[in-house]
C-alpha positions in Angstrom: 10.5 -61.5 33.3 13.2 -58.8 33.7 16.8 -59.8 34.4 18.8 -58.1 37.1 21.2 -56.3 34.7 18.2 -54.5 33.1 17.0 -53.5 36.6 20.4 -52.2 37.4 20.5 -50.1 34.2 17.1 -48.6 35.0 18.1 -47.8 38.5 21.3 -46.1 37.3 19.4 -44.1 34.7 16.8 -43.0 37.2 19.5 -42.0 39.7 21.3 -40.0 37.0 18.1 -38.2 36.2 17.3 -37.4 39.8 20.8 -36.1 40.4 20.6 -33.8 37.3 17.1 -32.6 38.4 18.4 -32.1 41.9 21.1 -29.8 40.6 18.6 -27.7 38.7 16.3 -27.4 41.8 19.3 -26.5 44.0 20.4 -23.9 41.5 17.0 -22.2 41.6 16.4 -22.5 45.3 19.7 -20.8 46.0 18.8 -17.7 43.9 16.6 -14.9 45.2 13.2 -14.5 43.6 12.9 -11.7 41.1 10.5 -9.9 43.5 13.0 -10.1 46.4 15.8 -8.9 44.2 13.7 -6.0 42.9 12.7 -4.9 46.4 16.3 -5.1 47.6 17.3 -3.0 44.6 19.8 -5.6 43.4 18.6 -6.3 39.8 21.8 -5.2 37.9 21.7 -3.5 34.6 23.2 -6.5 32.8 20.2 -8.6 34.0 17.9 -5.9 32.6 19.7 -6.0 29.2 19.6 -9.8 29.2 15.8 -9.6 29.9 15.2 -7.2 27.1 17.5 -8.8 24.7 20.3 -7.3 22.5 18.9 -4.0 21.2 21.7 -3.7 18.7 20.6 -6.8 16.8 16.8 -6.4 17.4 16.0 -2.9 16.4 12.5 -1.6 17.0 11.1 -1.3 13.5 7.7 -1.1 11.9 6.3 -1.6 8.4 3.7 0.1 6.3 2.6 -0.4 2.7 0.0 0.6 0.1 -0.9 -0.8 -3.3 -3.1 1.1 -5.7 -4.4 0.5 -9.2 -3.5 4.1 -10.2 -5.5 6.6 -12.3 -5.4 4.9 -15.7 -5.3 1.1 -15.4 -8.4 -0.9 -14.6 -6.5 -3.8 -13.0 -3.8 -3.9 -10.3 -1.1 -6.3 -11.5 1.2 -5.7 -8.5 1.6 -8.1 -5.6 3.0 -7.3 -2.1 4.0 -9.7 0.7 5.3 -8.8 4.1 6.3 -11.4 6.7 7.5 -10.5 10.3 9.1 -13.2 12.4 9.9 -12.8 16.1 11.3 -15.4 18.5 13.5 -15.9 21.6 16.0 -18.7 21.9 18.2 -18.9 25.1 17.2 -15.3 26.0 18.4 -14.1 22.6 15.6 -12.2 20.9 15.3 -12.6 17.1 13.4 -10.3 14.7 13.4 -10.9 11.0 11.5 -9.1 8.3 10.8 -10.3 4.7 9.2 -7.9 2.2 8.7 -8.2 -1.6 7.1 -6.1 -4.3 6.3 -7.7 -7.7 5.0 -5.9 -10.7 3.2 -8.0 -13.3 4.3 -7.1 -16.8 1.5 -4.8 -18.0 2.1 -5.4 -21.7 1.4 -9.1 -21.4 -1.6 -11.1 -20.4 -2.2 -12.2 -16.8 0.5 -10.0 -15.2 -1.4 -10.2 -11.9 -1.1 -14.0 -11.9 2.6 -13.9 -12.5 3.2 -11.4 -9.7 1.1 -13.5 -7.3 3.0 -16.7 -8.2 6.3 -15.0 -7.8 5.7 -13.5 -4.4 4.2 -16.8 -3.2 7.1 -19.0 -4.4 9.8 -16.6 -3.1 8.1 -16.1 0.3 7.7 -19.8 0.9 11.3 -20.5 0.0 12.6 -17.8 2.4 10.4 -18.8 5.3 12.4 -21.9 6.0 15.4 -19.7 6.9 13.4 -17.7 9.5 13.1 -20.8 11.7 16.8 -21.1 11.9 18.5 -19.4 14.9 21.5 -18.1 13.0 21.8 -17.5 9.2 24.8 -16.0 7.5 24.8 -13.5 4.6 25.8 -16.1 2.0 22.9 -18.4 2.9 20.4 -15.6 2.7 21.8 -14.6 -0.8 21.7 -18.2 -2.0 18.2 -18.7 -0.7 16.9 -15.6 -2.4 18.5 -16.7 -5.7 16.9 -20.1 -5.4 13.6 -18.6 -4.5 13.6 -16.3 -7.6 14.5 -19.3 -9.9 11.8 -21.4 -8.3 9.3 -18.6 -9.1 10.6 -18.5 -12.6 10.0 -22.2 -13.1 6.6 -22.0 -11.5 5.4 -19.2 -13.7 6.6 -20.9 -16.9 5.1 -24.2 -15.9 1.8 -22.5 -15.1 1.7 -20.8 -18.5 2.3 -24.1 -20.3 -0.9 -25.5 -18.6 -2.9 -22.3 -19.0 -2.7 -21.0 -22.6 -4.4 -17.7 -21.6 -1.3 -17.0 -19.5 1.3 -17.5 -22.2 4.1 -14.9 -22.1 3.1 -13.5 -18.7 6.0 -12.3 -16.5 6.8 -10.1 -13.6 9.6 -8.0 -12.0 10.3 -8.3 -8.3 12.5 -6.9 -5.5 12.7 -8.8 -2.2 14.5 -7.9 1.1 15.3 -9.8 4.2 16.2 -7.7 7.3 17.9 -9.6 10.1 19.0 -7.3 12.9 21.2 -4.6 11.3 21.7 -6.6 8.1 19.7 -6.4 4.9 19.9 -8.9 2.0 18.2 -8.0 -1.4 17.2 -10.1 -4.4 16.2 -8.3 -7.5 15.0 -8.8 -11.1 13.6 -6.1 -13.3 12.8 -2.4 -12.6 11.2 -2.6 -9.2 13.5 -0.9 -6.7 14.9 -1.0 -3.2 16.1 2.3 -1.5 17.8 3.0 1.8 16.8 6.4 3.2 18.9 8.1 5.8 18.4 11.4 7.5 19.7 13.5 4.5 20.1 11.0 1.7 18.3 8.4 -0.4 20.2 5.6 -2.1 18.9 3.2 -4.7 20.6 -0.1 -3.9 19.2 -2.1 -6.8 19.9 -1.4 -10.4 17.2 -1.4 -13.0 17.2 -4.1 -15.6 15.9 -1.8 -18.3 16.7 -0.4 -21.7 17.1 3.1 -20.4 19.5 2.0 -17.7 21.6 0.4 -20.4 21.6 3.7 -22.2 22.6 5.5 -19.0 25.4 3.0 -18.5 26.6 3.6 -22.0 26.6 7.4 -21.5 24.0 7.9 -24.2 21.4 9.5 -22.0 21.3 11.0 -18.5 19.2 9.8 -15.6 16.9 12.8 -16.1 16.5 12.0 -19.8 15.5 8.5 -18.8 12.4 9.8 -16.9 10.8 10.9 -20.1 12.3 8.4 -22.6 9.7 6.9 -24.9 11.1 3.4 -24.1 11.4 3.8 -20.4 9.1 0.8 -19.8 11.1 -1.7 -21.7 12.8 -4.1 -19.3 15.6 -6.4 -20.1 15.1 -9.0 -17.4 12.0 -10.5 -15.9 10.7 -13.6 -14.0 8.8 -16.2 -16.1 9.9 -15.3 -19.6 13.0 -17.5 -20.0 14.6 -20.6 -18.6 17.8 -18.9 -17.7 17.2 -16.3 -15.0 20.0 -14.1 -13.6 19.2 -12.7 -10.2 21.0 -9.8 -8.6 21.7 -10.3 -4.9 23.4 -7.9 -2.5 23.9 -7.4 1.2 24.7 -4.4 3.3 24.5 -3.1 6.9 21.8 -0.7 8.0 22.4 2.2 10.3 20.2 2.7 13.4 17.8 5.3 11.8 17.7 4.0 8.2 14.5 3.4 6.3 14.1 0.7 3.7 11.7 1.4 0.8 10.5 -1.0 -1.9 8.4 0.1 -4.8 7.4 -0.5 -8.4 8.1 1.8 -11.3 4.6 3.2 -11.0 5.9 5.3 -8.1 9.3 6.3 -9.4 8.0 7.2 -12.9 5.9 10.0 -11.3 7.8 10.9 -8.1 11.5 11.8 -7.9 13.9 10.2 -5.5 14.5 13.4 -3.5 10.7 13.8 -3.2 10.4 10.2 -1.9 13.0 10.9 0.8 11.3 14.2 1.8 7.9 12.5 2.2 9.3 9.5 4.2 11.4 11.6 6.5 8.7 14.3 6.9 5.7 12.1 7.6 4.3 11.5 11.1 3.9 7.8 10.5 5.1 5.3 7.9 1.6 4.7 6.8 1.1 8.4 6.2 4.3 8.3 4.1 2.9 5.4 1.9 -0.4 7.1 1.5 1.2 10.4 0.5 3.5 8.8 -2.0 0.7 7.0 -3.7 -1.5 10.1 -3.7 1.4 12.1 -5.2 1.9 9.6 -8.0 -1.8 9.7 -8.8 -1.9 13.5 -8.8 0.8 13.4 -11.5 -1.1 11.0 -13.7 -1.0 7.6 -12.0 -0.3 6.0 -15.4 0.6 2.6 -13.8 -0.2 0.6 -10.7 1.6 2.0 -7.6 2.9 -0.1 -4.8 5.2 0.9 -2.0 6.5 -0.7 1.3 8.4 1.4 3.9 10.3 -0.3 6.8 11.7 2.0 9.4 12.3 3.1 13.0 9.4 2.4 15.4 7.0 5.2 15.8 7.0 6.6 19.4 4.6 8.9 21.1 6.0 12.3 22.1 7.2 12.5 25.7 4.7 14.2 28.0 4.7 16.0 31.3 3.2 14.2 34.3 3.2 16.0 37.6 5.8 18.3 36.2 8.1 15.4 35.2 8.9 14.4 31.6 8.3 10.8 30.6 10.3 9.0 28.0 8.4 6.5 25.7 9.4 2.9 26.1 10.3 2.4 22.5 12.8 5.3 22.7 14.1 4.0 26.0 15.0 0.7 24.4 17.0 2.4 21.7 19.2 4.3 24.1 21.3 3.2 27.0 19.5 3.2 30.3 20.7 5.9 32.8 22.8 4.7 35.6 23.9 6.5 38.8 23.4 6.8 42.5 19.7 7.6 42.1 18.9 4.7 39.7 18.9 1.7 42.0 15.6 0.0 41.2 13.6 -1.1 38.2 10.0 -0.3 37.2 7.8 -3.4 37.3 5.7 -1.9 34.5 8.3 -1.1 31.8 11.5 -2.8 33.2 13.5 0.5 33.0 15.6 1.8 35.9 13.9 4.7 37.8 15.1 7.6 39.8 14.3 7.0 43.5 13.9 10.7 44.1 11.1 10.9 41.5 7.4 10.5 41.9 6.9 8.6 38.6 8.9 6.4 36.3 10.5 8.7 33.7 10.0 6.1 31.0 6.3 5.0 31.3 4.9 7.4 33.8 3.9 4.8 36.4 3.5 6.2 39.9 6.3 5.3 42.3 5.0 4.3 45.8 6.7 3.8 49.1 6.2 0.2 50.4 8.1 -1.1 53.5 10.8 1.4 53.0 11.2 0.5 49.3 9.9 2.7 46.4 7.8 0.6 44.0 5.9 1.7 40.8 
């Protein structure tokens, strides 16, 4: 049997829910439908931008990679992992990219096991952050550090239980790209570069004997390329209980490329050549393929792995009925045109179109006359 006070509470709760629901229904019933707004030419630019999301923080980017055994080795000890995350929360679009290259230590046994365990452990540790709506720079850096140290423990524990893996180790460089921000974790002589239109910058610092000699002024960077001890590294994952991890953050410019690679590439191909190939290639996959081919042509003495992250590839604009189209990817990167002729929006690509034109200038959709309103 239910007492009257409980009935009253239920009635009050039901009433509150109905009132709240009624407000929501009222809010939607008062607004025009999207179709009605579109036909009336009243969909404002700010609504379009809200629909598409903030292009400044979600830059169109793509990823390509290649890993190759090289021309001398019989086993590829490198590991590569790339994770892309996309989401939308409260109309805010999120895009995060994680990429890592690990180079198993060739002079030791089971380098391929070490590189696999490292990429797996670090990737799993970072993924928890991707599910968060907002992450600050410090949290990214701390998470990368913890991920690298977790990988260090995992490799050492694995070696203790597998005698054939004793003394295995790996280098690794990992990046998280969140909007215009990049965070990097790094151990060893794998590298991360940022390539701009006319420059290439190595943003990691090698943990190697030759780098120490460069820092001490005993040899030049050019001398280091042919130094007999250029493969001696001073820091690696899985070879000691105390692991120091380099972390750094920076802001990317709109047309920057990010490149991760192992020393199998940079020992054969100079930085300026890497820049020229990336900037000059039609696609990022072409750039990866060409860089690996170039390293092999010059000896391919080690495994070769490279990841390139950069601006979205777009098709060239084309002429349709004498009018030039603008690819959607490029349209999203540039402010939409506004003016007296731009009073409606294409239902195919969402971009404003010129009412005096026969086709949408962005996607090429034909613009038709319907009930006095032009419609793609």
